[in-house]
C-alpha positions as CSV (number, residue, x, y, z in Angstrom):
1,M,0.0,0.0,0.0
2,A,1.3,3.4,-0.9
3,K,2.3,5.7,1.9
4,S,-0.4,8.4,2.4
5,K,0.9,12.0,2.5
6,P,0.1,14.1,5.6
7,I,-2.5,16.9,5.2
8,V,-1.8,20.3,6.7
9,A,-4.9,22.4,7.1
10,L,-4.3,26.2,7.2
11,I,-7.5,27.8,8.7
12,Y,-8.0,31.5,8.5
13,D,-10.3,34.0,10.1
14,F,-11.0,36.7,7.4
15,D,-11.6,40.2,8.7
16,G,-8.4,41.5,10.3
17,T,-6.5,38.4,9.3
18,L,-6.5,38.3,5.5
19,S,-8.2,41.7,5.1
20,P,-7.5,45.0,7.0
21,G,-11.1,45.7,7.9
22,N,-14.6,44.3,8.2
23,M,-15.9,43.3,4.7
24,Q,-19.1,45.2,5.1
25,E,-17.2,48.4,5.4
26,Y,-15.7,48.4,1.8
27,A,-18.9,49.0,-0.2
28,F,-22.0,47.6,1.4
29,I,-22.3,50.1,4.3
30,Q,-21.6,53.0,1.9
31,A,-24.4,51.9,-0.4
32,T,-26.8,52.2,2.5
33,G,-25.9,55.8,3.0
34,M,-24.6,55.2,6.5
35,S,-21.2,55.7,7.9
36,V,-19.2,52.7,9.2
37,Q,-19.4,54.2,12.7
38,E,-23.2,54.6,12.4
39,F,-23.8,51.0,11.2
40,W,-21.8,49.4,14.0
41,A,-23.1,51.7,16.7
42,E,-26.7,50.8,15.7
43,N,-25.7,47.1,15.7
44,T,-24.2,47.4,19.2
45,H,-27.3,49.2,20.4
46,L,-29.7,46.6,18.9
47,A,-27.7,43.7,20.3
48,Q,-27.6,45.3,23.8
49,N,-31.2,46.4,23.8
50,Q,-32.5,43.0,22.6
51,D,-29.8,41.0,24.5
52,A,-29.0,39.4,21.2
53,D,-26.0,37.9,19.4
54,Q,-24.1,40.6,17.6
55,I,-23.5,38.4,14.6
56,L,-27.2,37.8,14.1
57,T,-28.0,41.4,14.6
58,Y,-25.5,42.6,11.9
59,M,-27.0,40.1,9.5
60,F,-30.5,41.4,10.3
61,L,-29.4,45.0,9.9
62,M,-27.8,44.2,6.5
63,L,-31.2,42.9,5.3
64,Q,-33.1,45.8,6.8
65,K,-30.8,48.6,5.5
66,A,-30.6,47.0,2.0
67,K,-34.4,46.8,1.7
68,G,-34.7,50.4,2.9
69,K,-32.4,51.6,0.1
70,G,-33.6,49.3,-2.6
71,I,-30.3,47.4,-2.7
72,S,-30.5,43.9,-4.3
73,L,-30.5,41.1,-1.8
74,K,-29.5,38.4,-4.3
75,R,-26.3,36.4,-3.8
76,S,-24.8,37.9,-6.9
77,K,-25.0,41.4,-5.4
78,F,-23.3,40.3,-2.1
79,K,-20.6,38.7,-4.2
80,E,-20.3,42.0,-6.1
81,F,-19.7,43.9,-2.8
82,G,-17.1,41.3,-2.0
83,K,-15.0,42.3,-5.0
84,S,-14.2,45.6,-3.3
85,V,-12.7,44.0,-0.2
86,D,-9.0,44.8,0.3
87,L,-6.5,42.2,1.2
88,F,-3.2,42.4,3.1
89,N,0.0,42.5,1.2
90,G,1.0,39.2,-0.4
91,V,-2.3,37.4,0.3
92,E,-3.2,36.9,-3.4
93,E,0.1,35.1,-4.1
94,W,0.3,33.3,-0.7
95,F,-1.9,30.2,-1.4
96,D,-0.1,29.0,-4.6
97,R,3.3,29.6,-3.0
98,I,2.5,27.6,0.1
99,N,0.9,24.9,-1.9
100,E,4.1,24.5,-3.9
101,F,6.2,24.5,-0.8
102,G,4.0,21.7,0.6
103,K,4.3,19.8,-2.6
104,S,8.1,20.0,-2.5
105,R,7.9,18.5,1.0
106,D,5.5,15.7,0.0
107,V,2.8,17.4,2.1
108,I,-0.8,18.2,1.0
109,I,-1.8,21.7,1.9
110,E,-5.5,22.7,2.3
111,H,-6.9,26.1,3.0
112,Y,-10.1,26.9,4.9
113,I,-12.0,30.0,6.0
114,N,-13.6,30.1,9.5
115,S,-15.2,33.5,9.7
116,S,-17.9,35.6,11.3
117,G,-18.0,37.5,8.1
118,L,-20.4,36.8,5.2
119,K,-19.7,33.8,3.0
120,E,-21.4,35.4,0.0
121,M,-19.0,38.4,0.2
122,I,-16.0,36.2,0.6
123,E,-17.1,34.3,-2.5
124,G,-16.8,37.5,-4.4
125,T,-13.1,38.1,-3.5
126,S,-10.2,37.2,-5.8
127,I,-9.0,34.4,-3.5
128,A,-12.4,32.6,-3.0
129,K,-11.4,29.6,-5.1
130,K,-8.2,29.0,-3.1
131,F,-10.2,27.5,-0.2
132,K,-11.3,23.9,0.2
133,K,-14.3,25.1,2.2
134,I,-15.5,28.5,3.4
135,F,-17.2,28.3,6.8
136,A,-18.9,31.6,7.4
137,C,-22.2,33.4,8.0
138,S,-24.7,33.0,5.1
139,Y,-28.4,33.6,4.3
140,L,-31.3,31.5,3.3
141,Y,-32.7,32.5,-0.1
142,N,-36.3,32.3,-1.3
143,I,-37.5,30.9,-4.7
144,D,-36.6,34.2,-6.4
145,G,-33.1,34.1,-5.0
146,I,-33.6,36.9,-2.4
147,A,-32.0,36.7,1.0
148,E,-34.6,36.4,3.7
149,W,-33.1,34.9,6.9
150,P,-29.8,33.8,8.3
151,A,-28.9,30.2,7.3
152,V,-25.6,30.1,9.3
153,S,-24.4,32.4,12.0
154,V,-20.7,32.0,13.1
155,N,-19.8,33.6,16.4
156,F,-16.6,33.3,18.5
157,T,-17.7,30.1,20.3
158,N,-19.4,28.1,17.6
159,K,-16.4,28.7,15.4
160,T,-14.8,25.8,17.2
161,Q,-17.3,23.3,15.7
162,F,-15.8,23.8,12.3
163,L,-12.4,22.8,13.5
164,F,-13.9,19.4,14.4
165,K,-15.5,19.2,11.0
166,I,-12.1,19.7,9.4
167,N,-10.6,17.3,11.8
168,K,-13.1,14.6,10.8
169,G,-13.3,15.4,7.1
170,I,-16.8,16.9,7.2
171,D,-17.5,19.6,4.6
172,S,-21.2,20.1,5.2
173,V,-22.5,22.7,7.7
174,Y,-25.8,20.8,7.9
175,E,-24.2,17.5,8.9
176,S,-24.5,17.3,12.7
177,K,-24.6,13.6,13.4
178,K,-21.3,12.4,12.1
179,I,-19.4,15.1,14.0
180,N,-20.6,13.6,17.3
181,E,-19.7,10.1,16.3
182,F,-16.6,8.6,17.9
183,I,-13.7,8.4,15.4
184,P,-10.3,7.2,16.7
185,E,-7.7,9.9,16.5
186,T,-5.6,7.8,14.1
187,E,-8.5,7.6,11.6
188,R,-9.4,11.4,11.6
189,R,-8.6,13.1,8.3
190,V,-6.7,16.1,9.6
191,P,-5.2,15.7,13.1
192,F,-5.2,18.9,15.2
193,S,-1.5,18.6,15.3
194,N,-1.6,19.3,11.5
195,M,-3.6,22.5,11.8
196,I,-2.4,26.0,11.6
197,Y,-4.9,28.6,12.8
198,F,-4.7,32.3,11.8
199,G,-6.7,34.9,13.7
200,D,-6.5,38.5,14.7
201,G,-8.7,39.1,17.7
202,E,-11.1,38.2,20.5
203,T,-13.4,36.2,18.3
204,D,-10.6,33.8,17.4
205,I,-9.3,33.1,20.9
206,P,-11.3,29.9,21.5
207,C,-10.1,28.4,18.1
208,M,-6.5,29.5,18.5
209,K,-6.4,28.1,22.1
210,L,-8.1,24.9,21.1
211,V,-5.7,24.2,18.2
212,K,-2.7,25.0,20.3
213,D,-3.8,22.8,23.2
214,Q,-4.4,19.9,20.8
215,G,-0.9,20.0,19.5
216,G,-1.4,22.3,16.5
217,H,-0.1,25.8,15.9
218,S,-1.9,29.2,16.2
219,I,-0.7,32.5,14.8
220,A,-2.0,35.8,16.0
221,V,-1.9,38.2,13.1
222,Y,-1.7,42.0,13.5
223,Q,-2.0,44.8,11.1
224,P,1.3,46.5,10.0
225,G,1.8,49.8,11.7
226,K,-0.8,49.2,14.4
227,T,1.1,49.2,17.7
228,D,-2.0,48.5,19.8
229,K,-2.8,45.4,17.7
230,K,0.8,44.2,17.9
231,K,0.7,44.5,21.7
232,R,-2.6,42.5,21.8
233,A,-1.1,39.8,19.6
234,S,2.0,39.6,21.9
235,K,-0.3,39.4,24.9
236,L,-1.9,36.3,23.5
237,I,1.5,34.6,23.5
238,N,2.2,35.6,27.1
239,E,-1.2,34.2,28.0
240,N,-0.3,30.9,26.4
241,R,-3.2,31.2,23.9
242,V,-1.1,31.2,20.7
243,N,2.3,30.1,19.5
244,F,3.3,33.0,17.3
245,A,2.4,36.7,16.7
246,C,3.1,37.8,13.1
247,Q,2.6,41.0,11.1
248,A,0.0,40.5,8.4
249,D,2.3,40.6,5.4
250,Y,2.0,37.3,3.5
251,S,4.8,38.1,1.0
252,E,7.6,35.7,0.4
253,S,10.4,35.6,3.1
254,K,8.3,37.7,5.5
255,E,7.9,36.5,9.1
256,I,4.6,34.7,8.6
257,D,5.9,33.0,5.5
258,K,8.9,31.6,7.4
259,V,6.8,30.5,10.4
260,V,4.3,28.6,8.3
261,K,7.0,26.9,6.2
262,T,8.8,25.9,9.4
263,I,5.6,24.4,10.8
264,I,5.0,22.4,7.6
265,E,8.6,21.1,7.9
266,K,7.9,20.1,11.5
267,V,4.6,18.3,10.6
268,K,6.5,16.4,7.9
269,A,9.3,15.4,10.3
270,D,6.8,14.4,13.1
271,T,4.9,12.3,10.6
272,E,8.0,10.4,9.5
273,F,9.1,10.0,13.2
274,N,5.7,8.5,14.1
275,V,5.8,6.1,11.2
276,L,9.4,5.0,12.1
277,M,8.5,4.5,15.8
278,K,5.4,2.4,14.9
279,K,7.6,0.3,12.6
280,H,10.0,-0.4,15.4
281,V,7.2,-1.2,17.9
282,K,5.7,-3.6,15.4
283,A,9.0,-5.3,14.7
284,S,9.6,-5.8,18.4
285,K,6.5,-8.0,18.8
């Protein structure tokens, strides 16, 4: 039987991790006639007043404000807004370069999104096709293709469920039975030790901590030139919540590039070590 190659899953938050800001701020909010500050202030007020989840309230406000301004609520329109989203330096070239590096090390690289942003907008970005799966908020659409209600809401705690889906090889958001079935660690598609999680803030802490505690690696990403965000990322290292804090520049030879390549090398070496150890244990019997 041919030796299977290890899979390394790179799992990214989106806003603040691959993009400098919240995706709604690049075109959608402007189209409603509101300022960014007004939109998020209203969202905070609504969530506090109703004691509601802020992810669900932002999805509600997007529908409400779009209807009020006659903005199309079709998936294609959300994707159009996504085209305006800015990306950090080096992001567009990052995926192919890391894939090639993995190939050179006989490692399979897979990329995933795990975001509280809107899936439909992410699908409109230039990098959408680089991901094996995009786990993010999304809408239900009626027979005319108009968004009517949240289909998926991803907040800081339920983000962790998608790590277990990746771990067990489940691509479906709907699938909830298989994820709770017992699967021996050795039979899981992507071990946690083979995961690299990229996040920038509070909403990513449960995922970053979980991946790190399970033997994987977490990277706190901070925006270049933002001293406060660098301090926050460094604080996460001191609190033992992440392994690394890197500036959000994904260009070749930058710090995050070096860190990720080193982790891939480590996963490859650990895999070979475990295979060798099992061989010797088997031979001793």
